C-alpha positions in Angstrom: 0.1 0.1 0.0 2.9 2.2 0.9 4.4 1.8 -2.6 1.1 2.3 -4.3 0.8 5.7 -2.4 4.2 6.7 -3.5 3.3 5.9 -7.1 0.2 7.9 -6.9 1.8 10.8 -5.0 4.8 10.9 -7.8 2.1 11.3 -10.4 0.3 13.8 -8.5 3.4 15.8 -8.1 4.4 15.6 -11.8 1.0 17.0 -12.8 1.0 19.8 -10.1 4.4 21.0 -10.3 5.7 20.5 -13.9 2.9 22.6 -15.4 17.7 28.2 -26.2 20.1 28.5 -23.5 22.8 30.4 -25.2 23.8 28.7 -28.2 27.3 29.9 -28.2 27.1 33.5 -26.8 30.3 35.4 -27.4 30.8 33.3 -30.8 32.6 30.0 -31.5 36.3 29.6 -31.2 38.3 29.5 -34.3 39.4 26.1 -35.4 42.9 26.8 -34.5 41.9 27.6 -30.9 39.9 24.3 -30.7 42.7 22.3 -31.9 45.0 23.7 -29.1 42.4 22.8 -26.5 42.8 19.5 -25.2 39.1 19.3 -23.9 37.9 19.8 -27.6 39.7 16.7 -28.9 37.2 14.1 -27.4 34.1 16.1 -26.2 32.2 12.7 -25.9 34.5 11.3 -23.4 34.9 14.6 -21.7 31.2 15.0 -20.9 30.8 11.3 -19.9 33.3 12.0 -17.3 31.9 15.2 -16.0 29.8 13.6 -13.1 33.0 12.1 -11.7 34.8 15.4 -11.7 31.9 16.7 -9.5 32.5 14.0 -7.0 36.0 14.9 -6.9 35.0 18.5 -6.4 33.0 17.5 -3.3 30.2 20.1 -2.9 28.6 23.4 -4.4 25.7 25.7 -4.3 23.1 25.1 -7.1 20.6 27.2 -8.7 17.8 25.4 -10.7 14.9 26.5 -13.2 12.3 24.3 -14.8 10.2 25.8 -17.7 7.4 24.3 -20.0 4.5 25.9 -22.1 1.1 24.7 -21.3 -2.2 26.0 -22.5 -0.3 29.0 -24.3 1.3 30.0 -20.8 5.2 29.4 -20.0 5.3 28.1 -16.5 8.8 28.5 -14.7 9.6 26.8 -11.3 12.9 27.9 -9.5 15.2 26.4 -6.9 18.2 27.2 -4.9 20.5 25.4 -2.5 23.4 23.1 -1.9 24.7 19.8 -2.8 27.2 17.1 -1.8 28.2 15.0 -4.6 30.1 12.4 -2.6 27.3 11.5 -0.6 24.6 12.4 -3.2 22.7 14.5 -0.7 21.3 17.9 -1.4 18.7 20.6 -0.3 16.8 22.9 -2.4 14.1 25.5 -1.7 11.7 25.5 -4.7 9.5 28.3 -5.5 6.2 27.7 -7.5 5.1 30.2 -10.0 2.2 32.7 -9.2 -1.4 31.5 -10.0 -2.6 32.8 -13.5 -4.3 35.6 -11.7 -1.1 36.7 -10.1 -2.6 37.2 -6.8 -1.4 34.0 -4.7 2.0 33.3 -3.7 3.0 29.8 -2.7 5.2 28.9 0.1 8.6 27.6 -0.9 8.7 23.8 -1.0 11.9 22.4 0.8 13.2 19.5 -1.1 15.8 16.9 0.3 17.5 15.0 -2.4 19.0 11.6 -1.3 20.1 8.4 -3.1 16.8 6.8 -4.2 14.5 9.3 -2.5 13.1 12.8 -2.6 11.7 14.5 0.6 9.3 17.3 0.2 7.9 19.9 2.8 5.2 22.4 2.5 3.9 20.8 -0.7 0.2 21.0 0.4 -2.1 18.4 -1.1 -3.6 17.8 2.5 -0.1 17.0 4.1 0.3 18.7 7.4 2.7 21.7 7.4 5.3 19.9 9.8 5.4 16.6 7.9 7.6 15.5 5.0 6.6 13.4 2.2 9.0 10.7 0.9 8.9 9.6 -2.8 10.7 6.7 -4.0 12.6 8.0 -7.1 12.9 4.6 -8.3 9.2 4.3 -8.8 8.7 7.6 -10.8 8.5 7.4 -14.6 10.9 10.4 -15.1 13.5 9.3 -12.5 13.1 12.4 -10.6 14.6 14.6 -13.6 11.3 16.8 -13.6 9.2 15.4 -10.8 10.3 17.8 -8.0 10.3 20.9 -10.3 14.0 20.7 -10.2 16.5 18.3 -11.6 18.7 16.6 -9.0 22.2 18.2 -9.6 24.0 15.0 -9.7 21.5 13.5 -11.8 21.8 16.4 -14.3 25.5 15.5 -14.5 24.9 11.6 -14.8 22.7 12.1 -17.6 25.9 13.2 -19.5 27.2 9.7 -18.9 25.0 8.8 -21.7 26.2 11.3 -24.3 26.1 9.9 -27.7 27.1 12.8 -29.9 28.7 16.1 -28.8 30.7 19.0 -30.1 32.9 21.6 -28.7 31.4 25.0 -29.5 34.0 27.5 -27.8 35.0 29.3 -24.9 32.5 31.8 -23.3 32.2 33.8 -20.0 29.6 32.6 -17.4 29.2 34.7 -14.4 32.6 35.9 -14.5 34.1 32.5 -15.3 35.6 31.4 -18.6 34.0 28.2 -19.7 33.9 25.6 -22.5 30.5 25.4 -24.1 29.4 22.0 -25.5 26.3 20.9 -27.4 25.2 17.2 -27.8 22.6 14.5 -27.3 22.5 12.1 -24.4 20.7 8.6 -24.3 19.1 7.9 -20.9 19.2 4.3 -21.2 23.0 4.3 -21.9 23.5 6.9 -19.0 21.8 4.5 -16.6 24.3 1.7 -17.5 27.1 3.8 -16.6 25.6 5.8 -13.6 26.4 5.4 -10.0 24.5 2.6 -8.0 22.0 4.9 -6.9 21.4 6.6 -10.1 21.0 3.5 -12.3 17.3 2.9 -11.2 15.9 6.6 -11.7 17.7 6.9 -15.0 16.6 3.6 -16.3 12.9 4.5 -15.3 13.4 7.8 -17.2 14.5 6.2 -20.3 11.3 4.3 -20.4 9.0 6.9 -19.0 9.8 9.8 -21.3 8.5 10.4 -24.5 12.1 9.6 -25.9 15.2 8.5 -24.3 17.1 11.2 -26.4 18.1 14.3 -24.4 19.3 17.2 -26.3 21.8 19.5 -23.9 24.0 22.2 -23.7 26.6 22.3 -20.9 29.4 24.4 -19.7 32.6 23.1 -17.9 35.2 25.2 -16.4 39.0 24.7 -16.8 38.8 22.2 -14.0 36.3 20.1 -15.9 33.5 20.9 -13.4 29.8 21.4 -14.7 29.0 25.0 -14.2 25.7 25.1 -16.1 23.8 22.3 -18.1 20.5 22.7 -19.7 18.5 19.6 -20.6 15.4 19.4 -22.9 13.3 16.6 -21.9 10.2 15.2 -23.8 7.7 14.3 -21.1 4.0 12.8 -21.0 2.3 13.8 -17.7 -0.3 11.1 -17.9 -3.2 13.5 -18.3 -2.7 14.3 -22.2 -1.5 12.2 -25.0 0.7 14.9 -26.4 4.4 15.1 -25.1 5.3 18.3 -23.5 8.8 19.8 -23.8 10.4 20.5 -20.5 13.7 22.6 -20.3 15.6 22.0 -17.1 18.6 24.2 -16.2 21.1 23.8 -13.4 23.8 26.3 -12.4 26.4 25.2 -10.1 28.9 27.5 -8.2 30.7 28.2 -5.1 32.5 24.7 -5.1 33.5 23.5 -1.4 30.9 25.4 0.2 29.9 23.6 3.6 27.0 21.2 3.0 24.9 19.6 6.0 21.9 17.8 5.0 19.7 16.1 7.6 17.1 13.4 6.5 13.9 13.3 8.2 13.2 10.8 10.9 10.6 8.1 10.4 8.0 9.9 12.8 8.3 13.1 10.6 7.2 11.5 7.4 3.7 11.6 6.4 1.9 8.2 5.7 -1.6 9.5 5.4 -3.5 9.9 2.2 -2.4 12.4 -0.6 -4.9 14.7 -2.1 -5.0 14.1 -5.9 -4.3 17.1 -8.4 
């Protein structure tokens, strides 16, 4: 029964929360500059190893956004927090957009990201304000790439393990840091096979649950090979309509080495009652 409630809750969260990026701003580097850049020699292998570089980096702050167009309206959900790549633990404060009339403000949703689980507080849907809801990410058809309204920062990097094609676009400046811009396409099923133990199940579920396992992306790496910004374009079916919805997820990583302390809820603090639908 608990597993069934988690699946129903996951579906409700998707329906409730999930209602280009600079394609080379600053211009492409010349062929000579690209030839001199070791990172441009094999962009596919460089990107497949980007998640491992984050693990070596340890921690960072993160800023996320997720946008989609529905009913002629563009909806954007934003989040901000911290992440520990070695422990795969993170904390985000996710802000939902205003109601269409613009008169109602939603309380930020606190999300705790952990291997195999997503914890949410202040989600509403009949859940007491002092309780958390736990979602088993292995049961979600999107692998928690869009469910929480924010892509898990490490999952965003692990999608790159499935890079099939990629090209080095050139060097640009991002928030005062010179970075390398790559563009390519990843395969979620291939990413799942090379992912961390905790990431295999969710990415494998996403490969089957999305309208297509192919994920176009733009990613920016600094000179240490760390992901500074990644933008994925997912094709998602939310279960309430047959037509796939295009969802753009963007993750910005900065302040590497920042202290991260994430405490997961105790069992007594997790809500086990009925979740309101919709």
